[in-house]
N, C-alpha and C positions, 0 to 999 in steps of 0.2 A: 621383454625376453619371452620367446616362445619356448615353452618347456617341452621335454621329450614326450610327456604324456598328452599335452595339448596337440602336438604334432601327430601322435598316435590316434587320438580321438578324431582329428580331422580326416586322417587316412581311412579310418573305419567308416565314417559317414560318406566319404567319397566313393567307397567300394560297395556300400550296401544301402538299400532303402530302409526306411523306418520299420517297414513290415519284416524285413529280413534280419533285423538285429537279433531277434530271439532265436534265430536258426544258426548263429555262429557261436564259437567258443573262444575265449581269450585266456591264454595260459601265461602266467607271470611268475617271477621269482619269489614274490612275497605277497601276503594279504594286504600289506600297507599300500603297495603299488596298486593293487586292485581297487582299494577304497578311493584313491585319488583319481584313477582313470574313470571310474564311474561318475565322479563329480564333473570331470571334463566332458564326458559324453552328454551328461544332462545339461551342462552349460550351453552346449552347441545346439541343443534341440529346442524348438519352440513349442513342443507339446509332449505329453506323456507317451512313453513307449515301453514295451517289454524289453528288458536289457539282455545282452548276451549272457551266456553261461560263463562266469568268471571262476577261475580256480588256479591254484599253484600247480606246478608240474607233478608234485607228489600226489595231490588230489586227483589230477588228470589220470595218472597211471593207475591208481586204485579204481577210479570210476570206469575206465576203459576195460579193466579186467574183472570188473564186478566183484571186487574183494574189499575187505575191511582191514584197516590198519590195526595190528595187534598192540595191546598195551605193553610198554617196555618191561614192566614187572612180570607180566604173564609170559612174555617171550623168554625171559631169563629162566623161569622155572620149567617151561617147555623144553628149552635147550638142556637143562640139567637132567630132566627125565630121559631125554634121548641119550645123553652121555652115560647115564646110569645103565641103560640097556646094553650099551657097547662095553662099558667097563664097570662091572658091579662093585668094584672096590673103591671107586671114587666117592668121596663124601662132599656135602655141600660146602663145607668150610674151605676145602681145597679148591673146589670149583669156582668159588667166589673170587679167588685170586686172579683168574684169567678168563672166567666165563664171559664177562662183559666185553673184554678185548676180542675174544673169539667171535662174538656176535657182530661186533663192529667190522671185523675182517670179512665175515660172511656178507654183510651188507655192501662193503666195498667191492668184493669180487663180483657180486651180482650187478652192481651199478656199472662196472667196467667190463661186463660180459666176459670175464675170465673163465675158462673152462675149469671147473673144480678139480676134476681128475688130474688134469695136466699139472696144476700148481701143487696139489697135495702130494702127488707122486714125486714131484721134484723136491719136496721137502722131506721125503722118506730117508731112512738111514742109508740105504745103498747109494742113492743119487747124491746125497750130501757128502758121503765119503769119497765118491768119485771126484766131486768138485774140489774137495780139500786136497786130494792126492794130486790133482792136476795143478792146483795153485802152489803147492809146496814141493812139487817134483817127486812125490813119493809113489812108487809103484805098488808096494804092499800096504794097502789101506786097512788090512785086517787088524793091524796093531792098534788102530784107533777105536776098535769096538771094545769098549769096556763097560763095566756096570753103570758108570755115570752117563756114557753116551747112549746106552740103551734106554735109560730112564728119560733122557732128554728127548729121544725120538718117539717114545711111547705115545705122547700127546699127539704128535703129528700123524702117527699111524692111525689114530681114531678119528681125525677131523673129517675125512671124506665121508665115512659112514654116518657120523653124527649130522653132517650137512644134509645128506640124503634123507635121513629119518625125520629131521626137523621140517624140511620142505614138504614131505608127504603128510605129516601131522597137520601142518597149517593149511595145505590145500584141501584136505578133507573137511576142514571147518570154514573154508572160504576166507581164511585170514592170510595176511601177508605183512612182512616188514617192507620198508621202502625199497631197498635194492631188489628184493624178490619180485615186487610189482613191476619194476622197470624191466627186469629180465623177461618176465612173463609177457609183458606188452610187446617188447621187441621181438620175441619169438612168434607171437601171434601175427604181427605185421609181416614178418619175414615169410611166413607160410600162407600169406594172404587170408589170414583168419579175420573174422568179423569183430568189430568193436562193440562194446556193450551199449554204446549210444552213438548215433550218427549225427554229424553236423555238416552244414553246407560248407563251412570253412572254419579252420582252427588257426588262430593267430598265436604265435609264440613271440612274446614281447619282452625286450630288455634283458635277454640272457647274455652270458659271457662264457665262463669256464664250464662247459657241459661235460658230463661223464660220457663214456663211450656208449652206454645204454641210452642216455638222453639223445645223443647225436643220432644214433640209429633210428630211434623212434621218430624224430623230426624228419630225418632223411627219407624214410619210407613214406611218411605222410606227404612230403613234398613231391615225391615221384608219382604218387596217386592223385596229385593236384588237390589234396584236401587241406594243405597247410600253407601258411605264409609266415615268414620270419621278419620281425622288425627289430633292428639293432640300434644301440646307442654307442656309436664308435667315433673316434676322432683320428684324423690322419697323423697327428703329432706322435702318438704311440703305436699306431698300427703300421705305419710305413717305416718305422725305425726297427730294424730287425734285432737290435740289441735291447729294446725296451720290453720288459717283462709284462707290462700292463696289456700289451697287444699279442701275447703269446698265442691265444686261441683265435682271436678275431682276425689275425693275419691269414689264417687258413680258411676260416669261415667266409671271409670276404674275397678270397681269391678264386675267380671263376675257373681257373685251370687246376685247382687243387681237388684231390679226391674227397676232401672234407668240406667242400663248398656247401654252405647251408643257406641257400636262397632259391626262390622259385625262378627268378630271372635276374632283374636288377637287384643289387644289394642295397637295401634300405635300412639305416642311412649311415653314410660316412660324412662327418662334419669337419669343419675347420675352425672351431671355436678357439683352440689353443693358439693358432697362428694369427687370427684376425681380430678377435674381440678385445676391446679396450677393458683392461682390468687393473685394479689396484691390489697389489699383493704386499702384505707386510709380514715379515718374519721376526718374532720376538722371543728372546730367551729370558726366562725369569729364574729367580734364585731357588724356588722350591715349588712343589706341586700345588700348595694352597694358593700361592700368588697367581697362578693361572686363572683360578676362579674369579678373583677380584678384578683382574684385567678383563676377563670376558664380560663380567657384569657391567663394568664401566663402558666397554665398547657397545654393548646392547643399548645401554642408557643413552649414549651419544648418538647412535644411529637412529634411535626412536625420536630423539629431539630434532635431528636433521631431516629425516625422511618419513617420519610418521610411523604408525604402528601397523600399517597395512602390508608392508613389504614382508616377504617370506625370508626368515632368518633361521639358520640352523646352527646349533651349538653341538658339535660332534665331539664325543669323548673318546679319544684313542685309548685311554685307560678307563674302563667303565667303573672302576672303584671310586672315581671322582664324583660319582652321582651323589654320594652322601653329602659332600661339601656343597655341591651345586644346589641341592634341595634347600639348604639353609638360607640361601640368598636370592634364589630365583623367584621367590614369592611376590616380589614387587611388580612382576610382569604377569600376574595370574590371569588377567583378563585376556591375554593373547597366548598363554602358555599351553603347550601340548607336549607332555613327556611321553615319548613313545617307547622308552626303555622300561623293562621290567625291573623290579627291585627284588634282589635275591633274598629268599627266606633265610639264607645263612647269616644275614645281618640283623635278623629280628630276634626278639626275646624267645619266641617259640623254638627256634633252633637251639639256642644256648640252653633252654630248659630241657629239651630232649637229650642234648649232649650230657648234661648233668645227670639225668636219669640213667643214661647208659653207663656212666662212671660208677654210679651206685650199684646197678645190677651186675656189673662185671667184676665186682669185688669177690675175692675167693671166700671171704668170711661173710656169710649171708645172715649171721645172727646179730650183727651190730655194724654201725658205720661211725666214722669219726664225727665228733661234735661239729667241727668246722664245716664238714661236708653237709651235715643236716641243716646247720644254720644258713649255709649258702643257698640250699634249696628253699627253705622257708622264707628267706628274705628276697628271693628272686621275684622279679616284677610279675611273672605269671601267677605265682602263689599269692602275692600281695593283692592282685586283682580279685582272686577268689575270697580272700579274707576281708578286703575293703568293700566288698559288695554288700555288706550288712551295715547296720547302724554303727555310729561311732563307738558306742559303748560295747556292742557285741564284738566289733573288730578288736578292740582293746583286750577284751577277755580271751579271744582266740589267740592273739599274740602271746598273752600271758600263759595260756595253756601249753603251747608247744615249747616255750622257753623253759617251762618248769621241768621238762623231761631231762635236762642236763644241768648239773651244778657247775659252778665256776672253775672247778679243778678236774672235771670229768673229761676224759679223752674220747670216750665212745658213748653212744646212745643205743639202746636196744631196739632192734627192728620190731620185736613183739610189742614193746611199749609204744612205738610210733603207730603201728597198726591198731592198737587198742585205744587210741585217742578218739573217743566217741564224738567230741565236738567238731572234729575235722575228719569226717568219713572219707573224704577224697584220698587221704593218706593210705588207707587200706588198699585202694586200687593202685596208687602209684608205687607202693611197695609190695606188689603182688609177687609171690615166689612161684617157682616151677619152671616150665618150659618157656621158650621164647614166644611161641604162638599164644600161650596163656597170658604172658606179660603184655603182648600187643593188644589183646582184647581189653584187658582191664585198664591199660593206659588210655585207650580210646574212650572208655567209660569215664575215666577221670577227666579227660579233656572236655567231655560233654558237660560234666558238673561245673568245671571252671568257667566255661563259656556261659552257662546259665546264670552264674553268680556275678559275672563281670558287669560292673556298673554301666548303665546306658551311656553316660557321658564319656566313658572310656572306650566305647565300641568304635574302633577305627582300624588302623593298620595292624595293630597287635592282635585284635580279635580275628581279622581276616587271615592273618598268618597262622593263628591257632586252628582256624577252620580248615585251611588248606593242609596243614600238618596232620590233622585228624583224618582228612580224606586219604592221605597217603597211608596212614596207619591202617585204615579200614581196607584199602585196596591190597596192601601187603598181607593183611590178615586173611583175606579171601583166598589167596593163591598159595600161601605158605603151607597149608595143610597137605599139599601135594608132596612135600619133602618129608622124608622119614624123621630127620633130626637136624635142626639148625642150632648151632651153639649161640648162646647169648651174645658173645663177643662179635661173631660174624653177623648175626641178625641185626644188631644195632649198627654195625658198620654199613650194612646194606640200607637200613632205614635212614640213617643220616645222609647217606649218599643220595637217596631218592628225594629227601626233603630239600636238600640244598639245590637241587635242580629246579625246584619250584620258584616261581616269581610272582610277586604282587604287581598287578597292573594299575596304572594311574588312570582315573576316569575323570572326565569333566562333564558338567551338566549340559553344555552346548558346544558342539564342535565348530560352529560357525565362527569365522574370523580368528581361528587359531593360527597365528602366524609366527610364533616363536617355538621352534622344535628342538627339544633336547633328545639326542639320539646317539646310538652307537654307529659305527661305520657301516655295518651290514644293513642297518635299517634305512640307509639313504638310497638303497638300490631303486633305480628308475625315477627318483624324485630330484627336483631341481629347486634352487633357492636364489634369491637376489643377493644375499650376503651370507658368508659362511665363516664360522670360527672353528678351528680344529685344535683341540688340546692334546697334550702329551705326545707330541711328535718326536719321540725318542726311540732309539733302538730298543726292542723288547716290548714296546707298546704298539707302535706302528712303524714297521711290521712287528708282529709278535715274536715270542721266543720260538726257537726251532725244536718243538717238542713232538715226538712221534711215539704213539702207543700202538703196537701191533705185534702179533705173533709171527708175522711174516718178516724175515730178515730184510734189511734195507737193500742189500746187493741184489736180492731176488726181485724185490718190488720194482727196482729201477731197470730191470732187463727189458729189452724191446719186446720180448715174447709176451710179457704181462703188462708192462707200462702202467703200474699202479701209482697213485698220487703219493708224493712225499712232501716234506716241508718246502721244497723248492717251488712246487705248484701252489702251495698255500701262500707263499710270499707273492707270487704272481697274481693270485686272485685278489689279495689285499691291495696290491699296486693298482689293479684296474679300478676297484671301487673308489680308491682315493683319487685317482686322476679323473675318473668320470664325474666325481663330485665337484671338481674344479672347472668343468667345461663351461658352465653358463653363468656363474655368479659374477656380479660387477665388482665386488669387494671381498677379499679373502684375507683372513688373519690366521697365520700358522704359528702356534705357540709351542715352545718346548722348554723343558727344565734343564738349566745349565748343570752339567755334571761337576762334582767336586770331590775332593779326597774324603770328605766326611759322609758322603752319601753313596748309595748303591745305584744311583741314576746313571743310565748309559748315555752315550753321546747322541747328538742330534740325529734324527732319522735320515737314512740314505735317500728317502723320497725327497726331502727338502734340498739336500745337496745336489741331487740330480736336476731338480727344477732350476736351481740357481745357475747351474752350468749350461743347461740346454734351452730352457724356456725363454729366458731373457734375450738370447740371440735370435730366436725365431719369431718373436712377436714385437715389432716396434711400438705397438700401442700399449704394451705392458709397462706398468709402473711398479718397480720392485724396490722395496726399502727394508732395511734391517736396523732399526733404531736401537741404541744401547740403553737409553734412559727415557722414561715416560713421566716427565714432571707434571704433565697435565692430570695424570691420575691422582697424584698426591694432592694437588690443589683442590680437587673436587670431592675429596673425602667428606662425608657428612660430619656435622659438628659432634655428634655422639657416635662413637665407634667402640664396641665392646673389646676390640683388639688394640685400641690405642687410647691411653688415658692422658689427656692434656693436663699440664700443671697450672691449674687456676689458683687464685688466691686461697680458696678453701683447701685445695689439695696441698699447697705449700704449707699452710698452717698445720694441717694434719701431719705432714711429713716432719715438721719441726718438733711437734709434740711427741711423735713416735721416736725420733732420734734422741730426744731428751729422756724419755721414759724407758723405752725398750732398747734403744741404742744400736750400736754397730758391733757385729761379731765377725769373725773370719768367714763363717758360712754365709752371712747376710751379704757381705761385700763381694764374695765370689759369685753368689746368686745374682746380684745386681749386674755384675760384669757379663755374666752368661746370658741373662734374660731379664731385662728391667721390669717387664710385665709380671713375670713370676715373682720378683721381689715385691712388687706392689701388692699382689694378691696375698702373699705369705706374710710379709713383715709390716705392711701398712693396714690391710683389711683384716689381717689375722685369720684368713681362711685356712681350714685344715680338711684334708680328706679323711672321711670316716674310716676308721681302722677296719679292714676286712679280715674275716677269719680264714686262714689258709692252712692247708695240710703240711706244706713244705716251708722250711725256713727260707726267707728271702735274704739277699745280701745284707740288708740293713739289720735284720734281726741277728744274723750270724755275727756281724761286727759288734753289736751290742752285747751279745753273749760272751764273746772272747774278751771284750773289755771288762765285763763284770768279773770274770775269773782273775784277770790281771789286777783289778782293783782289790778283790778280796785277798789275794796273795800279798799285795803291797801293804794292805792294812795290817795283816798278820805280822809282817816284818816290822812295821812301825810299832805295833803293840808289844811284841815279844822280844825284839832284838834292838829296840831303840833306833830302828831304821837301818842298822848295819846289814847290808845285803850279804856280805861274806859270812855272817854268822848263821844265816839260814841254810838248811840242808836242801840243796837243789835236787839231789837224787830222790829224797823222800817226797819232795813236791811233785816230781815227775811221776812217781809211783802212784800218787793219789789223784791223778788228773781226772779219772772217771768220777770220783766223788766231788772234786772241785767243779767239774762241768755240770753235774746234776744239781749241785747246790746253787750255782749261778742261774741255771734254767728255772729253778723254783722261784728265785728272786725276781726274775724279769717277766714271768709268765702272766702276772696280773695285768701288766701294761702291754706286752707283746702278743699274748695268746698262749694257749696250751698246745704243745707239739708232742707227738709220739716220736721218741728218739731211738727206739730199739730196732727199727727196721725201715726199709725203703731208703729214699734219698736223704732223709734226716740222719739216719744211721751213718751214711757215708760222710755227711758233713761233720758229724761228731768225731769220726776217725780223722778227718782233715784237721779239725780243731786240736785234737790230741797231738797230732804230728807237728803242727805249727808251734804249739806251746812247749812241747818236749824239746824241739830244736832250739827254741828261744832260751829256755832255761839251761840247756847244755852250753850254748854259745855265749851267753851273757857274761860269765866270769872272765872270758878271754878278751873282752873289749876294753877293759879298764886296767891301767897300770897302778892306779892308786885305789884306796878303799872308797866305796860308794855308800853314802848315807842318805836314805830316803828322808825327805822332810814333809812330804804331803802327797796325797792322792785324790784325784777328782776335786781339785781346788777351783772354786769360782772366784775369779779376779775381775774387778771392775773399777773404773775411774771415770771422772767427768773431765772433759777437755773443752775449754772455751774456744768458740769459733764465731765467725761473723757471716752474715748473709744480707746483702743489699744494705749495708751500713748499720745493721742491728746485730748486737751480740746475743748469744745464747750458748748453752752448754750441751755437748753431745756425750752420751754415755758410751764408753768403750768397754767391752766385756769379752770374756773368754773362759772356757773351762779347761784346766790343765789336767791331763791324764796323770802326770807324775812330775813331782819336783824333787830333785836330789842334789847332792853336793859331792863333787869329786875334787879333793884338794881344796883349793880356794875358788873353784868355779861352780856357779849355780847353773844347773841344767834343767831346762823345761823340756820334758819328753812327751811327745805325742805318739800314741800307738796307732798304727794303720794296718788293718787287715788286708788292704789292697796293696798294689805294687807301687813303690815310690823309688825313683832313681836320682842319682846326683844331678842329672840334667834338669830335674824339676826344681832344684834349689840353686842353680847356677845364675849368677847375676851377669847380665849382658853388658856390652860396651857402654851404653848410655849411663849405667849406674843403677843403684838400688831405687832411687827416687822414681826414675822412669819406669822401672819394672813394676813398682807398686801402684802406679796410676795408669798403666798401659791398658789398652782395650783387650790385648791378648794376655790376660792376667795369668800369672803363675800362682795358683791358689795356695799351694803348699808353702811357697816362699812368703806370701802375704801372711799366712798363719804364724810362721816363726817370727817374723818381724813384730807382729802384734803382741805375741806372747812376751817378747823381750821388752817392748815398750810398756806393756801392762805391769810387768813385774817391777820395773824401775819406778813407775808411777806409784804403785802400792807401797814400795819401800820408802819412797820420798814422802808420802803422806802418812806413813806409819799407821795405816788403817788396819793392819793385821798383826797381832802379837807374835806371830811366827817369825816376823822380820825385825823384831825389836833390836835396837843396837846397830843395825846395818846402815850404811850410808850409800845412797844411790850413785853418787859420783864415782866412788871407788869400787862399785859392785862389778864383778866379772860374770856376765850372763852369756850362756851359750845354748840357745834352743836347738833341739834336734828331733828327728823322727826315727822311730823303729818300725821298719816296714816288714811285716810278716811274710811278704812274698819276695823279700830281698834281704833275708837275714844275714847273708854273707857279707853285706856292706856294713854291718854293725849299726852304730848310731849315726844316722845321716845328718850332717850339718852343712852350712853354707861353705863351699870350698874357697880356696885361695885366701882372699883378704878377710873372710868372715862376714858377719851381718853388720856392715857399716855402710854409711852413705858415701864416705870418702876415705882414702888411705890415711892412717894415722889419726883418725877421728877419736875424740874422747866422748864420754857419756853425755856431757852437756850439749855437745854438737849433735849427737844422735837424737837426744830428746827434742831438741829444737827442730831438727829436720822431720822427726816423726810427727810433730804437731802440724807441720806443713802438709804432710801426707793426709792426716785426718781432715784438714781444711780442704784439701783438693777433693777428697771423697765427698764431703758435704756439698761442695760446689757442683760436683757431677750429679749428685742425687737431686739437688734443688734447682738445677739448670732449667729455667722455664722454656728454653728453646728446644729442649729435647723431651718429648713425651715418653711415657712408659709404653714400650712396644715389645711384641714377642720376638724371640730370637729368629735369625735366619737359618740357624743350624737345626734343621728339622730332626736329624737323628737323635739329638739330645732330648727331644720332646717325649720320647717313648717312656722315659722314667719320671716324667713330671706329673705331679698330682692334679694339675690344672689343664691337662691336654684336652679334656672334654669341653671345657669352657672355651678354649682357643680353637677347637675343631682341628686338633693335630693328632688324632688317634691314628697312628701309622703302624 
């Protein structure tokens, strides 16, 4: 395969002698293309030579106008100062809301050579009202002029003057932003001005969607016989007037067009799509993570079949997949070249600055919540600082900061934190005052942390901290120009700047780097032998149609201005995607199959278009869309952290756990949802360390409400012998505040300390009061007979004999009953649910209760009620609890039910129609016999050697899992 860059290098050597090479310039879309073209030129030469002047088109414009690119932070503050001159009332906090958008629009207007006066006057109040009147048939547009419309147009009225002042400021300092340099260069060439540097020939290589400014620059140079263009185009999309990938190249390659961009012959128009033999496979997978495993297996297979010398590209349509790719691509490290940057937003440095911003933005600057302080001190960055000392010293430092707050303290004093002499960095991190002062001291704190960071930990996190500190210093240098920046807006700007930074991946030796992990834009001008593209779904490739601009869409689309919109963005993406497919021999296109449980969108339109058109036009093309890839399963390594095989040792461990720890409703539901989660939780006994949080989570809220219910039920048991009707419900409702506070004190040792009198926690307290008040009002209406409580928070357990592979053992079945009561002759087991439960969750389908309880699509609430009924009957039969003395299980009437606090209107929810029985007319003996079969079926499922413990395919459910980090399912 002759690549585009090899062909370009051959063309340059054919046009110029070795002595002339230093006299030409080569302009390309990216520095990566420059690097590989240099290699191709060197490969074709038999001796050393002075290379051409290589640059991107942005660097070319700056060089030809003898200007310097202004730093984005400095540009933002220069623009603010200009706006302040025009409108003295504007403050930086307001300006931050649209300032960056305004600068982006200035850049676009300049790149597309739009006359500023023309478009800004078109956006003025008078012109806009004229357009509105014409659109709605209204002659008297004066009625549209209101206080709100005047405020709306005030910004547009200032834009032209701000634009002019900003241009003048930058020109005085010989600075420019990108679009400004393009407009300046185009103007110079139009007036036959001289360029800052002269070249014998300037080659524009591998471009596609040029702005009007870029087109004019190239066109002027072509007319002066100073330039030549080299294109990478294919007839497949250029000659198809409906194909967006050829939107620009159709005109650039048409000699009869006003926008023809070639000196004479158009170089080059290829026919790779129509003639090259290619193998294309389209594969849909169940979830995003599966794409990575498929890609790794493909790379492994190709390496075995074709060696490691072929150029392979792994292109990530969704660049957030890089995290997961990095976990597995290490086995190919000898040939690996990761060309994508790793966003600082995903590093501890960013989360650390985010946490600092939350601390500094608090209205009360005399104290912070203990949970927030602990979160800061336990953060990885602070632990680097503490762990940099000896083991004993680190232990003492941790003890010192922990001593600042007691177990029941809600807040810790800022003054006490600053005064901690053993940790002087805290005085800098908790600097008070203006935002510039905070910036400077935070930079000092970062320097201290970096100095203490252990040498063995000096890696990506240290590099991220270094880059974050550089942003702090740059922002600190220019922020003095602004009168006053609020802490809130200052940190918003700082975080925005930090997350734009990227960590680069470096390798010791670039030679023989043949496996490239990259984004689509990074593939420009490069060619590969084999290509894998991931995340070919709408929203990823092409991306979402997001537009951020102060210029309304209807005006941007007018022929007068013809500014780019999301339509052009789709077309640009289409070109890069199709150009990538021109030369590879083998192509794997992978997408995630959409489902009701995920937010993944449908297969990309790019794939659908190829499926319809490409197959017809190329008889040498092999197109396949397999549904199952059994070969991937067969070649899985023996040890896989995401799949646990049931060896003899694992089976023995499972049996021991079933006998000692047993089965509960939550364990069985967890196994049905994700068997690997069950293995981690119930077999290995892994637990996520409790994190200190400011706000109540759903789990703590449920525990809190349950504790109130438990306390009330215990009072009824102790004071009224369990008779519910003897308790005063109104008095109970009146003292809900006291009951909730009492319950919170009882659970805080286990769940943490929470401030309940303000913020979101206060809202949740009001929600809890509303739910409990409604429950105690409605409860008396649900029962026609008197209700007597028998117990609350009862632990029931029993041993059930089972067999496995011919050997018998016993399984412990257990459950905790929220409430046991008796209504007439019926014993009710009540389970309180703070979430929503409906009758459909307890409905038994046509196959019957047995099928429902062992189904893959398990109804967890129904399973829970069955188990409670079975447990109670077992405990009564065994007479293991004095509470049930004298009762006989065969004649016992048991009716489990659920009280859903999000569905209180339904009362006590029980199994509808025939009730909780395996068959119509069944007695308790039959129920117990069938229940033991259910237990045996669950034991068989858990101990089935043919089915390993694997993570669920329902990726959405992973967001609440404690083990998502282990499974790499952090979504």
